[in-house]
Each structure stands twice: as C-alpha cells, then as structure tokens.
C-alpha positions as CSV (number, residue, x, y, z in Angstrom):
1,M,78.6,90.9,138.6
2,A,79.0,87.1,137.6
3,A,76.9,84.3,139.1
4,A,78.1,83.4,142.3
5,G,79.5,79.6,141.0
6,D,81.7,81.7,138.7
7,A,83.2,84.3,141.4
8,C,86.6,83.6,143.0
9,F,86.8,86.5,145.5
10,E,84.6,89.0,147.5
11,V,84.3,92.7,147.4
12,L,83.4,95.3,150.3
13,D,82.6,98.6,149.4
14,A,82.8,100.9,152.4
15,L,82.7,104.5,150.7
16,G,81.2,104.4,147.1
17,L,84.4,105.9,145.7
18,C,85.3,103.3,143.1
19,R,83.6,100.3,141.6
20,L,84.6,97.3,139.6
21,T,83.3,97.3,135.9
22,R,83.9,95.1,133.1
23,R,85.5,96.6,129.2
24,T,83.9,95.4,126.1
25,G,86.9,93.9,123.9
26,D,86.4,96.5,121.2
27,L,86.6,99.4,123.8
28,D,82.8,100.5,123.3
29,G,83.8,100.9,119.4
30,A,87.1,102.8,120.0
31,V,89.4,100.0,118.1
32,P,89.9,99.9,114.4
33,L,87.7,97.6,112.4
34,R,90.5,95.8,111.2
35,V,91.3,94.8,115.1
36,A,87.5,94.3,116.1
37,K,87.5,91.6,113.3
38,A,90.5,89.7,113.9
39,C,92.7,90.5,116.7
40,V,91.5,88.3,119.3
41,P,94.3,88.5,121.8
42,L,94.4,92.5,122.0
43,L,90.3,92.5,122.5
44,E,90.8,90.1,124.9
45,G,93.4,92.3,126.4
46,N,91.2,95.2,126.4
47,A,88.3,93.1,128.4
48,F,91.0,91.6,130.7
49,G,89.9,92.0,134.6
50,H,88.1,94.2,136.5
51,Q,88.5,97.7,136.1
52,I,89.1,100.0,139.2
53,T,86.7,102.8,138.3
54,L,86.6,106.0,139.7
55,A,82.7,106.9,140.8
56,R,83.7,110.3,141.8
57,P,86.7,112.5,140.6
58,I,89.8,112.6,142.6
59,E,92.3,115.8,142.4
60,V,95.9,114.9,142.7
61,Q,98.7,117.6,143.9
62,R,102.5,117.9,143.9
63,R,103.6,120.1,146.6
64,L,107.1,120.1,147.8
65,G,108.3,116.3,146.9
66,S,105.0,114.7,148.1
67,L,101.4,113.9,146.7
68,R,98.0,114.8,147.8
69,A,95.1,113.9,146.5
70,E,91.4,114.7,147.5
71,P,87.9,114.1,146.0
72,V,86.4,117.2,143.9
73,G,83.2,118.3,142.9
74,E,79.7,118.2,144.4
75,H,80.2,115.0,146.4
76,R,83.7,116.0,148.2
77,E,82.3,116.4,151.6
78,A,80.0,113.4,151.2
79,L,82.9,111.3,150.3
80,L,84.7,112.9,153.2
81,R,82.3,112.3,155.9
82,A,81.8,108.6,154.5
83,H,85.5,108.2,155.2
84,R,85.1,109.1,158.7
85,A,82.1,106.9,159.4
86,A,83.8,104.2,157.4
87,L,86.6,103.4,159.7
88,P,85.3,102.6,163.2
89,R,82.3,100.8,161.2
90,L,85.0,98.6,159.6
91,V,87.0,98.1,163.1
92,S,83.9,97.4,165.1
93,Q,83.0,94.4,162.7
94,G,86.4,93.1,162.3
95,F,87.3,93.8,159.0
96,L,90.4,95.9,160.3
97,A,92.4,95.5,163.3
98,L,92.1,98.6,165.7
99,D,95.6,100.5,165.7
100,G,96.8,98.2,163.1
101,A,99.1,99.3,159.9
102,W,95.9,99.5,157.8
103,H,93.7,101.4,160.4
104,R,96.7,103.9,161.0
105,A,97.1,104.3,157.3
106,L,93.7,104.4,156.2
107,R,92.4,107.3,159.0
108,G,95.2,109.8,157.6
109,G,92.8,110.2,154.6
110,L,91.9,108.5,151.7
111,A,95.5,108.7,150.2
112,W,99.3,109.3,151.5
113,T,102.5,109.3,150.3
114,C,105.4,106.5,150.7
115,R,108.4,106.6,149.3
116,T,111.6,104.0,149.3
117,G,115.0,106.0,149.9
118,L,115.8,108.7,147.8
119,G,113.3,107.3,145.2
120,R,110.5,109.5,143.8
121,P,106.9,110.1,145.8
122,R,104.3,107.7,145.1
123,L,100.8,107.7,146.1
124,R,98.7,105.2,147.8
125,L,94.9,106.0,147.0
126,W,92.4,103.6,148.7
127,T,89.7,102.9,146.6
128,G,87.3,102.4,149.3
129,L,86.9,98.8,148.5
130,L,88.3,95.5,150.4
131,V,88.9,92.4,148.9
132,R,89.0,88.7,150.1
133,P,90.5,86.1,147.1
134,D,89.0,82.7,147.4
135,P,91.4,80.0,148.6
136,G,94.0,79.2,145.5
137,V,93.7,82.4,144.0
138,W,95.5,85.7,144.3
139,L,94.4,88.7,143.1
140,R,97.1,91.3,140.7
141,V,96.8,94.9,140.8
142,A,97.8,96.6,137.7
143,G,97.5,99.5,135.5
144,A,94.4,100.2,133.0
145,A,96.8,99.3,129.9
146,N,95.3,99.5,126.8
147,R,92.8,102.6,127.7
148,R,94.9,104.4,130.6
149,N,95.6,107.8,132.0
150,V,99.5,107.9,130.4
151,L,100.5,110.5,133.0
152,I,100.2,108.3,135.7
153,E,102.0,104.9,136.4
154,V,100.2,102.0,138.4
155,S,102.6,99.8,141.0
156,E,101.9,96.1,140.3
157,A,100.9,94.4,143.4
158,Y,99.5,90.8,144.5
159,L,97.1,90.4,147.6
160,A,97.3,87.1,148.6
161,D,95.7,86.9,152.2
162,E,92.4,84.3,151.5
163,R,91.8,84.8,155.8
164,A,90.8,88.4,155.7
165,F,89.7,91.5,153.4
166,V,92.4,93.6,152.7
167,P,91.7,96.9,151.4
168,L,92.6,97.6,147.9
169,V,95.0,100.2,147.4
170,V,96.1,101.8,144.1
171,E,99.9,102.9,144.2
172,L,100.3,105.7,141.7
173,R,103.6,107.4,140.6
174,V,102.9,110.9,138.7
175,R,104.7,111.2,135.4
176,D,107.2,114.6,135.1
177,E,104.9,115.9,132.4
178,A,101.8,116.0,134.3
179,P,100.4,119.6,135.4
180,Q,100.9,120.2,139.3
181,T,97.5,119.8,139.7
182,L,96.0,116.3,138.1
183,R,92.4,115.4,137.9
184,L,92.1,111.7,137.7
185,E,88.4,110.2,136.4
186,G,87.1,106.8,135.2
187,E,89.7,103.8,135.3
188,I,92.9,104.0,137.2
189,G,93.9,100.3,137.4
190,C,93.0,96.8,136.9
191,L,92.0,94.1,139.3
192,A,92.3,90.5,138.0
193,P,92.3,87.0,139.8
194,V,95.6,84.7,139.0
195,R,96.5,81.4,140.1
196,P,99.9,81.0,141.7
197,G,101.3,77.2,141.8
198,V,103.0,77.5,138.1
199,R,106.2,75.8,137.5
200,I,108.1,77.3,134.3
201,E,111.0,75.4,132.7
202,A,113.0,76.6,129.9
203,C,114.3,74.0,127.2
204,A,115.8,74.6,123.6
205,L,113.7,74.1,120.5
206,A,115.4,70.8,120.1
207,D,113.4,69.5,123.5
208,A,109.9,70.9,122.1
209,P,110.2,70.2,118.0
210,E,106.1,70.1,118.5
211,V,106.4,73.8,118.8
212,G,108.4,74.8,115.9
213,R,106.1,72.4,113.7
214,A,103.2,74.2,114.9
215,H,104.4,77.6,113.8
216,A,105.2,76.4,110.8
217,E,101.6,75.2,110.0
218,F,100.1,78.2,111.1
219,Y,102.1,80.5,108.9
220,D,101.8,78.4,106.0
221,A,102.1,79.7,102.2
222,R,98.0,79.7,102.2
223,Y,98.0,82.2,105.3
224,F,100.7,84.6,103.6
225,A,98.4,84.5,100.2
226,V,95.2,85.2,102.2
227,K,96.6,88.0,104.4
228,K,97.6,89.8,101.6
229,G,94.5,90.8,100.3
230,E,92.1,90.2,103.4
231,V,91.7,89.4,107.5
232,T,93.0,85.8,107.5
233,R,91.1,85.1,111.1
234,K,93.0,81.9,111.7
235,Y,94.1,82.2,115.0
236,R,90.2,83.0,115.8
237,R,89.3,79.7,114.2
238,L,92.3,77.9,115.6
239,V,91.3,78.8,119.2
240,G,87.3,78.9,119.0
241,G,85.9,77.9,116.1
242,E,86.4,74.9,113.4
243,A,90.1,74.0,115.1
244,G,89.6,74.6,118.7
245,A,86.3,73.8,119.9
246,R,86.3,72.0,123.3
247,K,83.6,71.1,125.7
248,G,84.0,71.6,129.6
249,R,85.0,74.2,132.0
250,A,88.1,75.0,129.8
251,G,85.7,77.0,127.4
252,E,86.0,78.4,123.6
253,G,89.7,78.5,124.1
254,G,90.9,75.2,124.1
255,A,91.8,72.5,121.3
256,R,91.1,69.1,120.1
257,E,94.1,66.7,119.2
258,G,96.4,67.6,116.8
259,D,94.7,71.3,115.8
260,A,97.8,73.0,116.2
261,G,100.3,70.3,115.3
262,E,102.0,68.0,118.1
263,G,101.2,70.6,121.0
264,G,97.5,69.8,120.7
265,A,95.3,68.3,123.7
266,R,92.5,66.0,123.5
267,E,88.5,66.8,123.9
268,G,87.5,67.7,127.5
269,D,91.2,67.3,129.1
270,A,91.5,70.5,130.3
271,G,88.7,70.4,132.9
272,E,89.5,73.3,135.4
273,G,93.2,73.6,134.1
274,S,94.3,69.9,134.3
275,A,95.1,67.2,132.1
276,R,96.1,63.4,132.1
277,A,100.0,62.9,131.7
278,G,100.5,61.8,128.2
279,D,97.4,63.6,126.8
280,A,99.3,66.3,124.8
281,G,101.9,64.2,123.2
282,E,105.3,64.7,122.9
283,G,106.7,67.4,125.1
284,S,103.6,67.1,127.2
285,D,103.2,69.8,129.8
286,A,100.3,68.5,131.9
287,V,99.1,69.8,135.1
288,E,100.3,67.6,138.0
289,G,96.8,67.3,139.8
290,S,95.4,69.7,141.5
291,A,98.0,69.3,144.4
292,G,100.9,70.2,142.0
293,P,102.2,73.1,139.8
294,A,100.9,74.0,136.4
295,R,103.9,73.2,134.3
296,V,104.8,75.6,131.4
297,R,107.3,75.6,128.9
298,L,109.5,78.3,127.5
299,V,111.0,77.4,124.4
300,V,113.8,79.1,123.4
301,A,114.9,79.5,119.7
302,G,117.5,82.4,119.8
303,P,119.0,85.4,121.4
304,G,117.4,87.4,124.1
305,A,115.3,84.8,125.4
306,P,112.8,85.9,128.4
307,E,113.7,85.8,132.2
308,I,111.8,83.3,134.5
309,A,110.7,85.5,137.4
310,E,108.5,84.8,140.5
311,V,106.4,87.2,142.8
312,T,108.2,87.3,146.1
313,E,106.1,90.0,147.9
314,V,102.8,90.4,148.5
315,T,100.1,92.4,150.2
316,T,98.0,90.9,153.1
317,A,95.8,92.3,156.1
318,A,99.3,92.5,158.2
319,G,99.6,96.1,156.7
320,P,99.8,98.2,153.5
321,D,103.3,97.4,153.0
322,P,104.4,94.1,150.6
323,V,105.6,91.4,152.9
324,P,108.0,88.3,152.0
325,W,105.7,85.6,150.4
326,R,106.1,82.3,152.5
327,G,103.2,80.3,150.8
328,G,105.8,77.4,150.0
329,A,105.5,75.8,146.8
330,R,102.5,77.9,145.8
331,R,104.6,80.5,143.9
332,L,103.3,82.5,141.4
333,A,105.9,82.6,138.0
334,S,106.1,84.7,134.9
335,L,108.3,85.7,132.5
336,V,110.0,88.5,131.4
337,V,110.7,89.4,127.6
338,R,113.2,91.7,127.2
339,N,114.3,93.5,123.5
340,A,116.7,91.6,121.5
341,V,117.2,94.1,118.7
342,P,118.0,97.6,119.5
343,F,115.7,100.3,117.2
344,R,114.2,103.5,116.3
345,A,110.8,103.8,115.5
346,T,109.2,107.1,114.2
347,F,105.2,107.7,113.5
348,D,104.3,110.6,111.2
349,G,101.0,110.4,111.3
350,H,100.8,108.0,108.2
351,T,104.1,105.5,108.5
352,L,105.7,103.8,111.1
353,A,109.3,103.4,110.0
354,V,111.3,101.0,112.4
355,A,115.1,101.3,112.2
356,P,116.6,98.3,113.8
357,E,120.8,97.9,114.3
358,A,121.0,95.8,111.2
359,P,124.0,93.7,112.6
360,R,122.3,92.8,115.8
361,L,119.4,91.8,113.6
362,A,121.1,89.6,111.1
363,E,122.8,87.9,114.1
364,G,120.0,87.1,115.5
365,A,118.0,85.7,112.6
366,A,120.8,83.8,111.6
367,A,120.9,82.5,115.1
368,V,117.2,81.6,114.9
369,E,117.7,79.6,111.4
370,R,120.5,77.6,112.9
371,A,118.3,76.4,115.5
372,F,115.4,75.7,113.2
373,V,117.7,73.8,110.5
374,R,119.5,71.8,113.4
375,V,116.1,70.6,114.7
376,F,114.3,70.2,111.2
377,G,116.7,69.9,108.8
378,E,117.5,72.1,105.2
379,E,114.4,70.4,103.2
380,F,112.0,71.7,106.2
381,I,113.2,75.3,106.2
382,A,112.8,75.4,102.3
383,A,109.3,74.3,102.6
384,N,108.7,76.5,105.4
385,R,110.7,79.4,104.3
386,G,107.7,81.9,104.9
387,A,107.3,81.0,108.3
388,L,110.7,81.2,109.3
389,W,111.0,84.5,107.4
390,Y,108.2,85.7,109.6
391,L,109.9,84.9,112.7
392,T,113.5,85.7,111.8
393,K,112.5,89.9,110.7
394,Y,111.8,90.5,114.3
395,F,109.4,93.6,113.3
396,T,106.1,93.4,111.9
397,P,104.5,96.9,110.9
398,H,101.1,97.7,110.8
399,P,98.8,99.1,108.1
400,P,99.7,102.8,107.5
401,G,97.7,105.3,109.9
402,E,98.5,103.1,112.5
403,P,101.0,103.6,115.2
404,H,101.3,100.1,115.8
405,F,103.8,97.5,115.0
406,F,104.7,93.9,116.3
407,V,107.8,92.7,118.0
408,K,108.0,88.7,117.9
409,P,110.2,87.4,120.4
410,W,112.8,84.6,119.6
411,A,110.7,82.2,121.9
412,F,107.9,80.5,122.6
413,T,105.3,79.8,125.5
414,R,103.5,76.4,126.0
415,T,101.1,76.4,128.5
416,P,98.9,73.1,130.0
417,P,95.5,72.9,128.2
418,G,92.7,75.1,129.5
419,W,95.6,77.7,130.2
420,S,96.2,81.1,128.3
421,S,98.9,83.7,128.9
422,L,98.2,87.3,130.1
423,L,100.8,89.6,128.1
424,D,101.2,92.6,129.8
425,G,103.1,95.1,128.3
426,I,106.0,97.2,130.1
427,H,105.6,101.3,129.0
428,G,108.5,103.1,127.8
429,E,108.8,106.8,127.1
430,G,107.1,107.9,124.2
431,Y,105.4,104.2,123.8
432,D,103.0,101.7,125.3
433,V,103.2,97.9,124.7
434,M,99.7,96.6,124.3
435,R,98.1,94.0,126.6
436,G,96.8,90.7,125.2
437,V,95.6,87.3,126.3
438,V,96.9,84.3,124.1
439,A,95.7,81.1,124.1
440,T,99.1,79.8,124.4
441,D,98.0,75.8,124.7
442,V,97.4,76.1,120.9
443,F,99.0,78.9,120.0
444,F,103.0,79.4,121.1
445,A,104.0,83.1,120.2
446,T,103.9,86.2,123.0
447,P,104.0,89.3,120.5
448,A,104.9,92.8,121.9
449,V,102.3,95.4,120.0
450,F,104.0,98.7,120.2
451,H,101.7,101.9,120.2
452,V,103.8,104.7,119.3
453,R,102.8,107.8,121.4
454,R,105.2,110.4,120.3
455,L,104.6,112.1,116.9
456,G,107.4,113.0,114.8
457,A,110.4,112.6,116.7
458,P,111.9,108.7,117.2
459,I,111.4,106.4,120.2
460,E,114.3,104.5,121.2
461,V,114.4,100.8,122.7
462,P,117.8,99.6,123.6
463,E,118.6,96.0,124.1
464,G,117.7,94.2,127.0
465,A,114.8,96.4,127.6
466,P,111.9,95.1,128.9
467,L,108.7,94.5,127.1
468,L,106.3,92.1,128.6
469,R,105.0,90.2,131.6
470,V,103.8,86.9,130.4
471,L,101.7,85.4,133.2
472,P,100.1,82.0,132.8
473,I,96.3,82.2,133.9
474,P,94.0,79.2,133.7
475,R,91.1,80.4,131.3
476,D,88.5,80.1,133.9
477,L,89.5,83.1,135.7
478,L,89.3,85.1,132.8
479,R,85.6,84.9,132.9
480,A,85.4,84.9,136.8
481,G,83.5,87.3,138.7
482,F,83.2,88.4,142.3
483,R,80.4,87.9,145.2
484,E,79.7,91.4,147.2
485,A,80.0,91.3,150.6
486,R,78.0,93.5,152.9
487,F,78.6,95.0,156.5
488,L,77.0,93.1,159.5
489,D,74.9,95.8,160.0
490,A,73.8,96.2,156.6
C-alpha cells in the first residue's frame, strides 16, 4: 500500500476473498534475461496497475447456458458466512442502498450470470471489495494481461463515481475450450487509476515533423550497429537516464529539452502532467491548465490509422449495469490500433515465421515512404534509410526460441510532458498482444508485441483486426496507491 500522499482511491474489504497486489516488472524472474535488461515498456506493462488477486480459490461451472461460481476448499463455509454477514452491515452503514440494484445483485451470492440478448453468458464475480476513486480519477477494470489465465476473458469496465463506494466486480467470459469445471486462483484481473479529460487530435506527419525527426534520431546508424551484437538500452537512457532525468512529480519518465529531437520538454515543466504553452516547441501538446483537457496528438504516417474512441458508459453506485457517462467535458479518450497488413505467423518452438500479404505490405510501405519524402525530402531519407526501413517493414522478429514479434503501426502518439501511454493488447485466436507502457512524451511509437500461444499451426490476423488500445495516462498515476477504508464499527 502506498503512502496516503500517493494514493488516489479508497478500498474497503468486506470479505477477505480478494486483495490488490503489485507485480514486479520481471514477473518474479519469469521474463527472458534480454527483456529484463532492456525492454522497459514491457517491464512497466507487467507491473502496471493493481492485480485483483484471489486469496481463496473459486470454482466456475458451466451448466445449461449459465455460469455458476463458488468458493472451494477449507475456507468455503467461512466465506459464505462472511458474505451473508457483510450485506446487512454494508447496508446499515450506508455503503449499499437497501433493496437497491447493487444490494439485489449481491444478496444472490458472490457471482451471477448476465447476458445481452442472445449473446454468450458472462459471469459477474464480486471480489468482496468496494472502491471509491478520488475526484478527477476513474478506475479501470481489465484483464491480468501478460500473466493471465487464458481460459477466461475479462470485460473492460470503468468505475467513475467519486461520491460513493462501488462494489468491485470482475465480469468474466469463459472460453469454449475451457473445461466444464474451471478452478480460478491468483490474479484474475487488473484495477488501475486513469484520468479522464484527454482530447486526442489526429494530424498528418507534415503537421508534426518533429515526431518524424525524433524517430530518425532514435533509429540512427549507431543504433543498428550496436543492436547487431548487444542490447542498446537506448530507450532506457532516453526516458530515465542520461537523456531523460527530470525533477518534480513527473518522475523518471520525463525528458529535458531536445532529448527526443524537437519534441522534447524543458526540465520541471511536467509538474502533475501539465506544461506552459510553447514549452514543447513546434506542435506543442501542452496541457491546457488544470481545468482543460490534456491534448494528445495522433500523427498519421501511413495506412491503417488508429481510431479515436471515447468511453461512453461507466459503472457507478447506482448498480452493476453500466450507464451513459454524463460528465460533460471530462471524457476518457483512447486509440484503437488495427492491423494494416493481413498476415499469418507460425511458431515451431525455434523459429517464428511471419508471412504477410506481400502486395498489401508493399503498398503500405510505399505510402509511408512517400509521406516522409513529402515532409523531409530525398536527402533526409537517404541519410536515414535505416530508420525508415525499420518502420516500413512493419514486422520485427525476436531471437530464435521466443514466440514473440513486433508489429509497428504507421502512426505515432505524442502525449504532453509527464504523460505515458498504456498499450493494452487485444487478444486473438492463438495469440496475445502484450501490455506495455511507453513514455510517449519523448518516444512516440506504440508497437504491438505478439505472443504466439499456438504451436505448429499458424495464427491468422486479418486486416482491420484490433491489436491495441492506447490509453494516455499521467505517470503520477502509474505509481499511485490506495487508502484502506474500514467499516464504521471496526
């Protein structure tokens, strides 16, 4: 639990069924050594948020189109008694409204089935926790990502009621290949604070040339020369070392003026994620004061531009069903990155072979090169051929033996000083896209890192398939903790 000054939400534990835990970036030593040395975005993605962790196992059963969940083991009866005792206590102390929607849902048990129309059943599991975000903060519920139970999928949800405690419920869908009886243990989801009030604006590369220059500066000839024989650690130095040390609340992820080309920001400007107008130079994305939205630029350099999306429904103390958000300008915006080149990929345990649709890849690469030529000219392209090639080839494999490869979208994301971007992968049949956190105020690429789970048979990813949700988030929230609330008679 973080110190109170770093906390941004409250948690009341009514049952002892779940707890909120923090992961280490290396997943307790489970990541490859090469990743532990250099892949800061993946390490930060592993450690992102608070993991919703079962303190006691739960058994999920599929029966006649419905889902049922109960605690198992020696603590089963104690948990059921705790549930029966908790509800009247929560009502009498004002945490739940008597006979309100939440009270009616929870008194039926720890979990219940819901469905939309003829859709597949989903299980809503109460964690035994109630949460309340601080003013100006929402709480995001999502899957456990890079270390997860692949037999379940967790529905994304946002808790946005800062006036009252809301029961923390994880909505699960059980995959078809799961057994009829499925035991859940450990991490089942992730709870993380996010900040609404972000405006994302799309523009062409010509309107943000500093972003293209920063890409070329990062992927220079020396980068590729070093990468042939060893890990470069260039990103680590950019965001947290020689080129990126920033004082103040923005923490280690900031950058001094000029460190990332023309897109850098001056030391100390980040504060709590804000900056003075003009401090970021050409194409400034400064926050418009505490009352205005943070401005994020989506810089499009080729086909398959990400979509700008907004959260339209949130969960509140009114009940478990999401309701339309009516908070005016305080909206939560994100980007949905979709696949621009259809491809197949096969992993045999040693080699991961990616087979793209060659004409589509050639068309897309040519369009990206034309965009760079129009903005910077032929001489710039000749001097930075490696950087452009690294972008236009779209796919980048990992070393032999690893079931991973990169897809590099032909667009960049630039956030205000002190803001990073959560890259939350969207899973498909036979693969995961991994979760990462990128300091997009100094490094503007948002790669999709694939983890192929299928052995021998290919995965197929069509054009337009969603790969990532990119969610801008201030770095002070990446480290934020919570305060423990107690019953009034405790």
